[in-house]
KEKE-3310 file (N, C-alpha, C; in steps of 0.2 Angstrom, whole numbers, plus 5000, padded with zeros to 4 digits):
npx = (5004:5003:5009:5001:4988:4986:4985:4973:4963:4964:4960:4947:4942:4941:4929:4919:4916:4916:4926:4934:4924:4924:4938:4936:4927:4935:4945:4938:4932:4941:4947:4958:4968:4970:4965:4958:4955:4947:4947:4937:4937:4926:4925:4919:4920:4926:4927:4937:4938:4948:4947:4958:4969:4978:4988:4980:4976:4976:4970:4970:4961:4964:4961:4950:4956:4967:4962:4960:4973:4978:4970:4974:4988:4991:5001:5011:5004:4997:5008:5012:5000:5002:5014:5009:5001:4988:4983:4986:4993:4993:5002:5013:5022:5016:5003:5007:5013:5002:4994:5003:5003:4990:4992:4992:4979:4972:4978:4974:4969:4981:4989:4987:4983:4985:4991:5000:5007:5015:5022:5029:5037:5044:5052:5060:5067:5075:5083:5095:5109:5122:5139:5138:5125:5124:5132:5123:5112:5116:5120:5108:5103:5113:5121:5114:5120:5132:5130:5116:5114:5122:5115:5105:5109:5119:5134:5143:5141:5134:5124:5116:5109:5109:5115:5108:5112:5107:5093:5090:5102:5113:5111:5123:5132:5126:5128:5142:5143:5138:5148:5158:5152:5152:5166:5170:5163:5170:5182:5192:5208:5223:5234:5228:5223:5210:5196:5184:5168:5158:5159:5152:5152:5164:5164:5165:5178:5186:5184:5189:5203:5207:5203:5205:5217:5218:5223:5216:5207:5195:5180:5169:5156:5151:5153:5152:5152:5165:5173:5171:5174:5188:5193:5189:5196:5209:5209:5208:5220:5224:5228:5239:5235:5223:5215:5205:5194:5187:5178:5171:5165:5167:5179:5189:5205:5217:5221:5214:5214:5202:5185:5173:5157:5144:5127:5127:5124:5111:5109:5115:5107:5097:5101:5115:5120:5127:5139:5143:5146:5156:5166:5168:5173:5185:5192:5196:5209:5215:5207:5202:5190:5174:5163:5146:5133:5116:5101:5087:5073:5058:5058:5047:5040:5048:5046:5035:5038:5049:5043:5037:5037:5042:5038:5050:5060:5055:5056:5066:5078:5083:5085:5089:5087:5080:5087:5082:5086:5087:5088:5101:5109:5113:5120:5131:5137:5140:5151:5161:5162:5159:5145:5145:5139:5126:5118:5104:5094:5083:5073:5081:5084:5072:5071:5082:5077:5066:5072:5080:5069:5064:5075:5077:5065:5066:5078:5073:5069:5081:5087:5079:5080:5083:5083:5077:5076:5074:5060:5042:5036:5047:5051:5040:5041:5053:5049:5039:5046:5056:5046:5040:5050:5053:5041:5041:5052:5046:5036:5042:5043:5054:5071:5087:5103:5119:5132:5144:5156:5166:5182:5188:5203)
npy = (4994:5011:5027:5037:5030:5026:5038:5043:5034:5037:5050:5048:5043:5054:5060:5054:5042:5028:5019:5021:5016:5003:5000:5001:4991:4980:4981:4980:4968:4957:4963:4962:4965:4976:4994:5005:5021:5030:5045:5054:5066:5074:5074:5063:5049:5033:5018:5004:4989:4976:4959:4956:4963:4979:4992:5008:5016:5030:5036:5050:5055:5065:5066:5056:5050:5042:5029:5023:5022:5012:5001:4999:4997:4991:4990:4998:5008:5013:5019:5028:5036:5043:5049:5058:5067:5063:5057:5056:5054:5055:5047:5040:5028:5020:5018:5011:5000:4994:4991:4982:4971:4967:4962:4949:4946:4955:4956:4954:4966:4974:4968:4973:4977:4965:4971:4982:4975:4967:4977:4983:4972:4970:4982:4980:4969:4974:4982:4975:4970:4970:4975:4987:4990:4990:5002:5012:5009:5012:5025:5031:5031:5033:5044:5055:5065:5071:5081:5080:5068:5071:5080:5074:5061:5054:5060:5050:5047:5036:5024:5013:5000:5005:4998:4998:4999:5003:5012:5028:5030:5039:5041:5041:5035:5023:5018:5017:5007:4997:4995:4991:4978:4971:4970:4963:4951:4946:4944:4954:4961:4970:4975:4965:4962:4969:4968:4979:4977:4987:5002:5013:5029:5028:5025:5013:5009:5019:5017:5004:5005:5016:5013:4999:4996:4990:4986:4992:4989:4997:4997:5005:5009:5021:5037:5049:5044:5038:5050:5057:5048:5046:5059:5060:5050:5054:5066:5061:5056:5044:5039:5031:5019:5015:5011:5018:5013:5016:5005:4991:4977:4965:4966:4965:4959:4948:4942:4942:4944:4946:4949:4962:4968:4978:4979:4977:4966:4966:4975:4968:4960:4946:4937:4938:4934:4922:4925:4935:4928:4919:4928:4933:4921:4919:4930:4929:4923:4906:4900:4912:4925:4931:4945:4950:4962:4961:4964:4955:4945:4937:4919:4912:4921:4923:4918:4923:4937:4937:4935:4946:4964:4977:4992:4997:4992:4997:5011:5015:5007:5002:4986:4979:4966:4957:4944:4928:4920:4906:4905:4909:4900:4888:4893:4899:4887:4879:4885:4881:4887:4892:4895:4902:4910:4920:4935:4944:4959:4967:4976:4986:4992:4997:5007:5015:5019:5027:5037:5042:5047:5057:5066:5068:5075:5087:5092:5094:5107:5115:5106:5107:5120:5131:5120:5111:5098:5091:5091:5093:5081:5072:5073:5067:5054:5050:5050:5041:5029:5028:5026:5014:5005:5005:4999:4986:4981:4983:4974:4962:4956:4959:4958:4962:4956:4951:4942:4929:4921:4908:4903:4888:4882)
npz = (5000:4996:5002:4999:4996:5009:5015:5009:5015:5028:5028:5024:5036:5044:5043:5051:5064:5063:5061:5072:5082:5078:5082:5096:5099:5096:5105:5117:5117:5122:5133:5147:5157:5169:5168:5155:5149:5137:5130:5120:5105:5107:5121:5127:5138:5137:5145:5149:5159:5165:5171:5178:5190:5187:5179:5178:5163:5151:5135:5126:5113:5099:5086:5076:5065:5069:5071:5059:5055:5064:5061:5048:5049:5061:5076:5072:5065:5076:5083:5073:5073:5086:5083:5074:5081:5084:5095:5112:5129:5146:5153:5145:5145:5154:5148:5137:5143:5149:5137:5132:5141:5139:5126:5120:5120:5113:5101:5088:5084:5084:5074:5061:5043:5029:5017:5022:5032:5023:5016:5027:5030:5019:5018:5030:5026:5016:5022:5026:5035:5028:5024:5018:5020:5034:5037:5032:5040:5053:5052:5051:5064:5074:5069:5071:5078:5089:5097:5099:5106:5117:5124:5132:5136:5150:5159:5155:5142:5138:5130:5133:5144:5161:5177:5192:5208:5220:5228:5222:5216:5205:5187:5180:5189:5190:5176:5176:5185:5178:5168:5177:5181:5170:5167:5178:5175:5164:5170:5168:5167:5173:5159:5151:5134:5125:5114:5109:5102:5094:5100:5104:5111:5117:5131:5138:5134:5138:5152:5154:5151:5159:5172:5174:5168:5155:5138:5124:5110:5100:5090:5079:5067:5065:5060:5068:5081:5081:5080:5091:5101:5099:5102:5115:5121:5119:5126:5139:5141:5136:5124:5121:5125:5121:5106:5094:5081:5065:5059:5052:5062:5056:5049:5058:5064:5071:5088:5105:5123:5129:5124:5122:5121:5120:5119:5105:5097:5094:5084:5073:5065:5061:5051:5051:5063:5065:5058:5067:5079:5074:5071:5084:5090:5083:5086:5100:5110:5114:5128:5131:5135:5132:5135:5134:5132:5130:5123:5125:5118:5125:5124:5121:5113:5102:5088:5083:5084:5075:5063:5059:5056:5068:5077:5081:5072:5061:5062:5070:5073:5059:5051:5062:5075:5089:5098:5106:5121:5119:5106:5104:5110:5103:5092:5098:5104:5093:5088:5096:5108:5125:5134:5149:5160:5165:5168:5173:5170:5167:5173:5177:5165:5161:5171:5167:5154:5158:5164:5154:5145:5153:5153:5140:5137:5145:5138:5125:5120:5118:5110:5098:5094:5081:5072:5059:5057:5070:5073:5079:5076:5076:5090:5096:5090:5096:5110:5110:5106:5117:5128:5123:5123:5137:5141:5136:5144:5157:5157:5155:5143:5135:5139:5147:5146:5154:5148:5149:5139:5135:5127:5123:5129)
capx = (5000:5007:5008:4995:4982:4984:4982:4966:4959:4964:4956:4940:4940:4940:4922:4915:4920:4914:4932:4935:4920:4927:4943:4934:4924:4940:4948:4934:4930:4944:4952:4959:4972:4971:4960:4959:4950:4948:4943:4936:4938:4921:4925:4916:4925:4924:4931:4937:4941:4949:4946:4965:4971:4984:4988:4975:4979:4972:4972:4966:4960:4963:4958:4948:4960:4972:4959:4962:4980:4978:4967:4978:4995:4992:5004:5015:5000:4996:5013:5011:4995:5005:5019:5005:4998:4981:4981:4991:4992:4997:5007:5014:5025:5011:4998:5010:5014:4995:4993:5008:5000:4984:4993:4990:4971:4970:4983:4970:4969:4987:4992:4986:4981:4990:4996:5005:5012:5020:5026:5034:5042:5049:5056:5064:5072:5079:5088:5099:5116:5128:5143:5136:5118:5126:5133:5117:5107:5119:5120:5101:5101:5118:5124:5110:5124:5134:5126:5109:5114:5125:5110:5101:5113:5123:5141:5147:5139:5132:5118:5114:5106:5113:5114:5106:5114:5103:5088:5093:5109:5113:5112:5130:5135:5124:5132:5149:5142:5137:5154:5161:5150:5154:5173:5171:5161:5175:5189:5197:5214:5228:5238:5224:5221:5203:5193:5176:5164:5153:5161:5148:5156:5170:5163:5168:5185:5190:5184:5194:5210:5209:5201:5207:5223:5219:5225:5209:5205:5188:5178:5162:5155:5148:5158:5151:5155:5172:5177:5170:5178:5195:5194:5188:5202:5215:5209:5209:5227:5224:5229:5244:5232:5216:5215:5198:5195:5181:5179:5166:5168:5169:5186:5194:5209:5221:5218:5214:5213:5195:5181:5168:5152:5138:5121:5129:5121:5104:5110:5118:5102:5097:5105:5122:5122:5132:5145:5146:5149:5162:5171:5170:5177:5192:5196:5198:5214:5213:5207:5200:5183:5170:5157:5141:5127:5112:5094:5083:5065:5056:5059:5040:5038:5053:5044:5030:5042:5054:5039:5034:5041:5039:5039:5058:5063:5053:5057:5072:5084:5082:5090:5090:5083:5082:5088:5080:5092:5087:5091:5108:5113:5116:5125:5137:5140:5142:5158:5166:5162:5155:5141:5146:5136:5121:5115:5098:5093:5078:5070:5086:5083:5065:5072:5086:5073:5062:5076:5081:5063:5064:5080:5075:5060:5069:5083:5071:5069:5088:5089:5075:5081:5086:5084:5071:5076:5071:5053:5037:5035:5053:5050:5035:5044:5057:5045:5036:5052:5058:5041:5039:5055:5052:5035:5044:5055:5042:5031:5046:5043:5061:5075:5094:5108:5126:5133:5151:5157:5173:5184:5192:5211)
capy = (5000:5017:5032:5041:5027:5026:5045:5043:5030:5041:5056:5046:5042:5060:5062:5051:5038:5021:5015:5021:5012:4996:4999:5000:4984:4975:4982:4978:4961:4953:4967:4957:4967:4984:4998:5009:5026:5033:5051:5056:5073:5078:5074:5057:5045:5026:5015:4997:4987:4969:4955:4955:4970:4982:4999:5012:5020:5034:5038:5056:5056:5072:5065:5049:5047:5037:5023:5020:5020:5006:4995:4997:4996:4988:4993:5003:5013:5016:5024:5034:5041:5047:5054:5063:5071:5061:5054:5057:5050:5058:5043:5036:5022:5016:5016:5005:4994:4991:4987:4976:4966:4964:4961:4942:4946:4960:4956:4955:4974:4977:4965:4977:4973:4962:4975:4986:4970:4965:4983:4983:4966:4971:4987:4978:4965:4979:4985:4970:4972:4969:4980:4994:4991:4992:5009:5016:5008:5015:5032:5033:5032:5036:5050:5061:5071:5070:5086:5078:5063:5074:5084:5070:5056:5056:5062:5045:5047:5029:5023:5006:5000:5005:4994:5001:4995:5005:5017:5035:5030:5043:5037:5041:5030:5016:5017:5015:5000:4992:4994:4987:4972:4968:4969:4958:4945:4943:4944:4959:4962:4975:4972:4961:4965:4968:4972:4980:4977:4992:5005:5019:5035:5027:5025:5007:5009:5023:5013:4998:5007:5020:5010:4992:4995:4985:4989:4992:4991:4998:4999:5008:5012:5028:5043:5054:5041:5038:5056:5059:5043:5047:5065:5058:5046:5059:5071:5057:5054:5037:5037:5025:5012:5014:5012:5018:5013:5017:4999:4985:4971:4959:4967:4965:4954:4947:4939:4946:4940:4947:4953:4965:4970:4981:4980:4978:4960:4968:4979:4964:4957:4939:4934:4939:4931:4917:4929:4939:4923:4917:4933:4933:4916:4920:4936:4927:4918:4901:4902:4919:4926:4937:4948:4953:4964:4960:4965:4949:4944:4930:4913:4910:4927:4925:4916:4929:4943:4936:4934:4953:4970:4981:4999:4999:4990:5002:5019:5017:5003:4997:4980:4976:4960:4955:4937:4925:4916:4899:4905:4911:4895:4883:4897:4899:4880:4877:4888:4878:4892:4889:4901:4900:4913:4925:4940:4948:4965:4970:4981:4992:4995:5001:5013:5019:5022:5032:5043:5045:5050:5063:5070:5070:5080:5093:5095:5095:5114:5116:5101:5109:5127:5132:5114:5109:5090:5089:5095:5090:5074:5069:5073:5062:5048:5048:5049:5034:5024:5027:5023:5008:5000:5004:4995:4980:4978:4982:4968:4956:4953:4959:4958:4963:4951:4951:4935:4927:4916:4906:4899:4883:4882)
capz = (5000:4995:5007:4996:4997:5016:5017:5007:5019:5034:5026:5024:5043:5048:5042:5056:5069:5063:5062:5079:5085:5077:5086:5103:5099:5096:5112:5123:5116:5126:5137:5152:5162:5171:5165:5150:5148:5131:5130:5113:5104:5110:5128:5129:5141:5137:5150:5149:5165:5165:5177:5181:5192:5184:5179:5175:5158:5147:5129:5124:5106:5096:5079:5075:5060:5071:5071:5052:5055:5068:5057:5042:5050:5068:5082:5069:5064:5082:5084:5068:5075:5091:5080:5070:5086:5084:5101:5117:5135:5152:5155:5139:5146:5158:5143:5133:5148:5149:5131:5131:5145:5135:5119:5118:5120:5108:5095:5081:5082:5082:5068:5055:5037:5025:5013:5026:5035:5018:5015:5032:5030:5013:5021:5034:5023:5011:5027:5029:5038:5024:5026:5016:5023:5041:5037:5031:5046:5059:5051:5052:5071:5078:5067:5072:5080:5096:5102:5101:5111:5123:5127:5136:5140:5156:5158:5153:5135:5138:5127:5134:5150:5167:5182:5198:5214:5226:5226:5222:5213:5199:5181:5178:5193:5187:5170:5178:5189:5172:5166:5182:5181:5163:5167:5182:5172:5160:5174:5165:5172:5170:5154:5146:5127:5124:5109:5110:5096:5094:5106:5105:5112:5120:5138:5141:5132:5143:5159:5154:5150:5165:5179:5174:5165:5150:5132:5121:5103:5100:5083:5077:5060:5065:5060:5074:5087:5081:5081:5098:5106:5098:5106:5122:5124:5119:5131:5145:5141:5136:5117:5120:5128:5117:5098:5092:5074:5061:5056:5053:5066:5052:5046:5063:5064:5077:5094:5111:5129:5130:5119:5125:5116:5124:5115:5098:5094:5092:5078:5068:5061:5062:5046:5053:5070:5064:5056:5073:5083:5070:5072:5091:5091:5080:5090:5106:5111:5117:5135:5132:5137:5130:5139:5130:5135:5125:5124:5122:5119:5128:5120:5118:5108:5096:5082:5081:5083:5070:5057:5057:5058:5073:5077:5082:5066:5055:5063:5075:5071:5053:5050:5069:5077:5095:5099:5112:5123:5116:5099:5104:5113:5098:5088:5102:5105:5086:5087:5101:5113:5131:5137:5156:5165:5163:5173:5169:5174:5163:5176:5177:5158:5162:5175:5163:5149:5161:5165:5147:5143:5157:5151:5133:5137:5147:5134:5119:5118:5116:5104:5093:5093:5075:5068:5055:5058:5076:5074:5083:5074:5079:5097:5098:5088:5101:5116:5109:5106:5124:5132:5120:5126:5144:5142:5135:5150:5163:5156:5154:5136:5133:5145:5145:5150:5153:5147:5149:5134:5136:5122:5126:5128)
cpx = (5004:5005:5002:4989:4980:4982:4975:4961:4959:4960:4949:4937:4938:4933:4917:4919:4918:4920:4934:4931:4922:4933:4941:4931:4930:4944:4944:4932:4934:4949:4952:4963:4972:4965:4962:4953:4952:4944:4943:4937:4932:4920:4921:4921:4922:4929:4931:4941:4942:4948:4953:4967:4978:4983:4982:4978:4974:4975:4967:4966:4959:4960:4957:4952:4965:4969:4960:4969:4981:4976:4971:4985:4997:4996:5009:5011:4998:5002:5013:5006:4998:5010:5015:5001:4990:4979:4987:4989:4996:5002:5009:5017:5020:5005:5001:5012:5007:4993:4997:5005:4994:4986:4991:4982:4969:4974:4980:4970:4976:4991:4992:4984:4987:4994:5001:5010:5017:5024:5031:5039:5047:5054:5061:5070:5077:5084:5093:5106:5122:5133:5141:5129:5119:5127:5127:5112:5110:5119:5113:5099:5107:5121:5119:5114:5126:5131:5119:5110:5117:5120:5106:5104:5117:5130:5145:5146:5138:5125:5116:5112:5111:5111:5114:5108:5110:5099:5092:5100:5108:5114:5119:5134:5133:5126:5139:5148:5141:5143:5158:5159:5152:5162:5174:5169:5166:5182:5194:5202:5219:5232:5234:5223:5214:5201:5186:5173:5158:5154:5157:5153:5162:5170:5167:5176:5189:5190:5189:5201:5212:5208:5204:5215:5224:5221:5219:5210:5198:5185:5170:5162:5152:5153:5158:5154:5162:5176:5176:5174:5185:5197:5194:5194:5208:5215:5210:5216:5228:5226:5234:5241:5226:5217:5207:5198:5188:5182:5173:5169:5170:5176:5191:5198:5213:5217:5219:5212:5205:5192:5175:5163:5145:5132:5122:5125:5115:5104:5113:5113:5103:5101:5112:5124:5127:5139:5148:5149:5156:5167:5173:5175:5184:5196:5199:5204:5211:5213:5204:5193:5180:5164:5152:5136:5122:5105:5091:5076:5064:5056:5052:5037:5042:5050:5039:5034:5046:5050:5037:5039:5038:5041:5047:5061:5061:5055:5063:5078:5083:5087:5091:5085:5085:5082:5084:5086:5092:5089:5098:5112:5116:5121:5131:5141:5143:5149:5163:5167:5158:5152:5141:5142:5131:5118:5110:5096:5088:5075:5074:5085:5077:5067:5077:5082:5069:5066:5078:5075:5063:5069:5079:5070:5062:5074:5080:5071:5076:5090:5085:5077:5086:5087:5077:5070:5073:5065:5049:5036:5041:5053:5046:5037:5048:5054:5042:5041:5054:5053:5039:5044:5054:5046:5037:5047:5051:5038:5035:5046:5050:5065:5082:5098:5115:5128:5141:5151:5165:5175:5189:5199:5213)
cpy = (5006:5022:5036:5037:5026:5032:5045:5040:5034:5047:5054:5045:5048:5063:5059:5047:5031:5016:5015:5017:5004:4995:4998:4993:4979:4975:4979:4971:4956:4957:4963:4961:4974:4987:5003:5014:5029:5039:5054:5064:5077:5078:5068:5053:5038:5022:5007:4995:4979:4966:4955:4962:4972:4989:5002:5017:5024:5036:5044:5057:5063:5071:5058:5046:5041:5030:5019:5018:5013:5000:4994:4995:4994:4993:4999:5009:5017:5021:5029:5039:5045:5052:5060:5068:5069:5058:5056:5053:5054:5054:5038:5029:5017:5014:5010:4999:4990:4987:4981:4970:4963:4962:4954:4942:4950:4961:4956:4962:4976:4973:4969:4973:4970:4966:4979:4981:4968:4971:4984:4978:4968:4977:4985:4973:4969:4982:4980:4973:4969:4975:4987:4995:4993:4999:5013:5015:5012:5023:5035:5034:5036:5042:5056:5067:5070:5075:5084:5073:5066:5078:5081:5064:5058:5058:5057:5044:5039:5028:5016:5006:5001:4999:4997:4997:4997:5011:5024:5036:5035:5038:5036:5035:5023:5014:5014:5008:4995:4990:4989:4979:4968:4966:4963:4951:4942:4943:4948:4961:4967:4971:4967:4966:4964:4972:4973:4981:4982:4997:5011:5025:5034:5026:5019:5006:5013:5020:5008:5000:5011:5016:5003:4992:4991:4989:4987:4994:4991:5000:5001:5009:5018:5033:5047:5051:5040:5044:5058:5054:5045:5054:5064:5055:5050:5063:5068:5055:5047:5034:5031:5018:5010:5016:5012:5018:5013:5011:4994:4980:4966:4960:4967:4959:4954:4943:4943:4942:4941:4951:4956:4968:4972:4983:4982:4972:4962:4971:4974:4961:4949:4935:4934:4937:4926:4920:4932:4934:4920:4922:4933:4927:4916:4926:4934:4922:4912:4902:4909:4919:4932:4939:4952:4956:4964:4961:4958:4949:4937:4925:4912:4915:4927:4923:4921:4935:4943:4936:4941:4958:4974:4988:5001:4998:4995:5009:5020:5014:4999:4992:4977:4970:4958:4947:4935:4921:4909:4899:4906:4905:4890:4887:4897:4892:4878:4880:4886:4883:4890:4895:4899:4904:4919:4929:4944:4954:4970:4976:4987:4995:4999:5007:5018:5022:5028:5038:5046:5049:5057:5068:5073:5076:5087:5096:5097:5102:5116:5112:5104:5116:5127:5126:5112:5101:5088:5093:5091:5083:5070:5068:5067:5055:5045:5046:5042:5029:5023:5023:5016:5003:4999:4999:4987:4977:4978:4976:4961:4953:4954:4960:4960:4959:4953:4944:4934:4921:4914:4902:4894:4883:4877)
cpz = (5000:5001:5005:4998:5005:5018:5015:5012:5026:5033:5027:5031:5047:5047:5047:5060:5068:5064:5069:5084:5084:5082:5094:5104:5100:5103:5117:5123:5121:5131:5144:5158:5163:5168:5160:5149:5142:5131:5122:5112:5107:5118:5131:5132:5140:5141:5149:5156:5164:5171:5181:5183:5188:5184:5176:5170:5154:5140:5128:5116:5104:5089:5078:5069:5062:5071:5064:5052:5058:5064:5051:5044:5058:5073:5079:5068:5070:5084:5080:5070:5081:5088:5076:5075:5086:5090:5106:5124:5140:5155:5150:5140:5150:5153:5139:5137:5148:5143:5130:5135:5143:5128:5117:5117:5114:5102:5088:5079:5080:5077:5062:5049:5033:5021:5017:5030:5029:5016:5020:5032:5024:5015:5025:5031:5018:5016:5030:5031:5034:5026:5024:5019:5031:5042:5037:5037:5052:5058:5052:5059:5074:5076:5067:5075:5087:5100:5104:5107:5118:5127:5132:5139:5146:5154:5154:5145:5134:5135:5127:5142:5156:5172:5189:5204:5220:5224:5227:5219:5206:5193:5179:5183:5192:5181:5172:5181:5183:5169:5171:5182:5175:5164:5172:5179:5168:5163:5170:5169:5169:5165:5149:5139:5127:5118:5110:5103:5097:5100:5108:5106:5116:5128:5141:5139:5137:5150:5159:5154:5157:5171:5179:5172:5159:5143:5127:5114:5102:5093:5083:5070:5059:5065:5066:5080:5087:5082:5088:5103:5105:5102:5113:5125:5124:5125:5138:5146:5140:5129:5116:5122:5124:5110:5096:5084:5071:5057:5057:5057:5062:5049:5052:5062:5070:5083:5100:5117:5130:5124:5123:5120:5120:5119:5108:5094:5091:5085:5072:5063:5061:5057:5047:5060:5070:5063:5062:5077:5080:5072:5079:5093:5089:5083:5097:5106:5114:5125:5137:5134:5134:5134:5134:5134:5129:5127:5121:5122:5122:5122:5117:5113:5102:5090:5079:5079:5077:5063:5055:5058:5063:5072:5077:5075:5060:5056:5067:5073:5065:5053:5057:5070:5084:5095:5105:5114:5120:5109:5099:5106:5108:5094:5092:5103:5099:5085:5092:5107:5119:5134:5145:5161:5162:5169:5170:5174:5170:5166:5177:5170:5158:5165:5171:5157:5152:5162:5159:5145:5146:5154:5144:5133:5139:5142:5127:5116:5115:5110:5098:5090:5086:5071:5065:5056:5064:5077:5078:5082:5077:5086:5099:5096:5094:5108:5116:5109:5113:5128:5129:5123:5133:5145:5141:5141:5156:5163:5156:5147:5133:5140:5143:5150:5149:5153:5146:5144:5134:5129:5125:5125:5124)
residu = (MET:SER:ASP:THR:SER:LEU:ASP:LEU:ARG:ILE:ALA:GLY:ALA:SER:ARG:GLY:SER:PRO:LEU:PHE:ASP:LEU:VAL:MET:ARG:LEU:LEU:SER:ALA:ARG:TRP:THR:TRP:GLY:GLU:LEU:THR:ILE:VAL:THR:PRO:GLY:GLY:GLU:ARG:ARG:HIS:LEU:ALA:GLY:ALA:ALA:PRO:GLY:LEU:ALA:ALA:THR:ILE:VAL:VAL:ARG:ASP:PHE:ARG:PHE:ALA:ALA:ARG:VAL:LEU:ALA:ASN:GLY:ASP:ILE:GLY:PHE:ALA:GLU:GLY:PHE:MET:ALA:GLY:GLU:TRP:ASP:SER:PRO:ASP:LEU:ALA:GLY:LEU:LEU:THR:THR:LEU:ALA:ASN:ASN:TYR:ASP:HIS:ILE:ARG:ARG:LEU:PHE:ASP:GLY:GLY:LEU:PRO:MET:LYS:LEU:ALA:ASN:TRP:ALA:PHE:HIS:ARG:LEU:ARG:ALA:ASN:SER:LYS:ALA:GLY:SER:ARG:ARG:ASN:ILE:HIS:ALA:HIS:TYR:ASP:LEU:GLY:ASN:ALA:PHE:TYR:GLY:ALA:TRP:LEU:ASP:GLU:THR:MET:THR:TYR:SER:SER:ALA:ARG:PHE:GLU:HIS:PRO:GLY:GLN:SER:LEU:GLU:ALA:ALA:GLN:THR:ALA:LYS:TYR:GLU:SER:LEU:ALA:ALA:LEU:ILE:ASP:LEU:ARG:PRO:GLY:HIS:SER:VAL:VAL:GLU:ILE:GLY:CYS:GLY:TRP:GLY:GLY:PHE:ALA:GLU:PHE:ALA:ALA:ALA:ARG:ILE:GLY:ALA:ARG:VAL:THR:ALA:VAL:THR:ILE:SER:ARG:GLU:GLN:HIS:ASP:PHE:ALA:ARG:ARG:ARG:ILE:PHE:GLU:ALA:GLY:LEU:ALA:GLU:ARG:VAL:ASP:ILE:ARG:LEU:LEU:ASP:TYR:ARG:ASP:LEU:THR:GLY:GLN:PHE:ASP:ARG:VAL:ALA:SER:ILE:GLU:MET:LEU:GLU:ALA:VAL:GLY:ARG:ASP:TYR:TRP:GLY:VAL:TYR:PHE:ASP:LYS:LEU:GLY:SER:LEU:LEU:LYS:PRO:GLY:GLY:ARG:ALA:GLY:LEU:GLN:VAL:ILE:THR:ILE:GLN:ASP:ALA:LEU:PHE:ASP:GLU:TYR:ASP:ALA:ARG:THR:ASP:PHE:ILE:GLN:ARG:TYR:VAL:PHE:PRO:GLY:GLY:SER:LEU:PRO:SER:GLU:ASN:ARG:LEU:ALA:PRO:LEU:ILE:ALA:ALA:ARG:GLY:LEU:ARG:TRP:ARG:ARG:THR:GLU:ARG:PHE:GLY:GLN:ASP:TYR:ALA:GLN:THR:LEU:ALA:LEU:TRP:ALA:GLN:ARG:PHE:GLU:ARG:ALA:TYR:PRO:SER:ILE:ALA:GLU:GLY:SER:LYS:SER:PHE:ASP:ALA:ARG:PHE:ARG:ARG:LEU:TRP:LEU:PHE:TYR:LEU:ALA:TYR:CYS:GLU:ALA:GLY:PHE:ARG:THR:GLY:ARG:THR:ASP:VAL:ILE:GLN:MET:ALA:ILE:ASP:LYS:HIS:GLY)
# end
C-alpha cells in the first residue's frame, strides 16, 4: 500500500467515527488486564476494566483518523498516530505497559492489514546488515549528531542499560556500575588486550583502560561516534592504551585476551548472528573470554516477533533484530564456545529508559532550537520509542543480559 492510498483512507475516517467504534469493539472484546479510559475529541469517556488488576491508563484522542492507521498498520499505525499528534496520554509508558500486558488478547487489532504487513516486511528485509547496509542503518540512528545525544545522555555518554545498585543512585553512577559488572564478568585484568565490538562514544573503552589498565582496541562504523571517542580518549590521556577505529567488526583481525560488546548484537540482524559469533570466536585467544550485554526477547515470543516488523525496526533501528536466549545457545555452542554465566537486569533498563525520557523532554527545547530536523514529529517519535522500550522491559517481554562466553584452551 502506498503512502498516498493510506492517506486517502485516513482522510475518509475523519468524516465520522465508525472505524474508531470498530477499534473500541476489538479492544473491549477481550480486554483482560488493568483499566483503560479513552477520551474522545468531544469529551466522551469510554472505560474498559479487565478482570485482572493492573495499571489504569488513558488515551486522549485528538483526531479519529488514528483509528484508520491502527486498522491498516496495527501497532506501527498506532505509533504513527501518536507521531502525528492524533492521540496522546498523560502517562505514555504506563499506557504502553497496559497494552503490552493485554497484547495476547487484543493482538488481532494490532496485527494490522496484510498490505501494510507486507510493505513493512519488505522494508525491513531491504535494510539487511551487509557492510554497506550496516553503514546506512547505523547512520540513520547514531549519526543524528553528538550534540543531540549529549543533550540528554549522562556524563558518561552511555547509550545502553545502566545497572542500579541502590535506590537514588545517579544514572552516571549506574552506568559505571554496568561497566564494572561487565569487566568483572570477564575477569578483565591489567595488561589484558581487549577488543570492543561496537564502542559507542568510548565509555567502556575509557573505563577499561583507565580503571582496569587494559589495552583496548575499539571499533564503530559511526563517524560521529568515532570522532567523539577518539577525542575523548586523547583528552583522557589514554591514546597510547586505546585504539579507536572506524571499522566494521567483520574486518577485525588478530587475537585478544578478552572481547567486550555492549548492545551491539541487536543491531547485527538475524541473518548475521552466525557471522558475529564466528568473528567473536576468531578474535579470542585460546582460554579467552567474551562479555556481551544483549537485549533479548522472551523465547516464547521469538517466532511471532521474527515473522513481522515492529515499530523499532521500522522507525528506529532498521535492520536490527532481538535474539532470544534459546536462539543464541546453539549458535554459540556450534563455534566451540561455552556460554558459562548469565546475569539479567531488565527492570534496570526500564528505569534507565524512564530517566532518558525525562532528560530528553527537558533537553528538547535546546535540541530543537534552530533545527528543522528535530521537529514536533521527531520529538513524539522519540518519546514513543523510549516509552515503548520501557513497556517491554516492565512487562518482561524483553530483558537485558550480561553473558560470559569462554573459548576453550
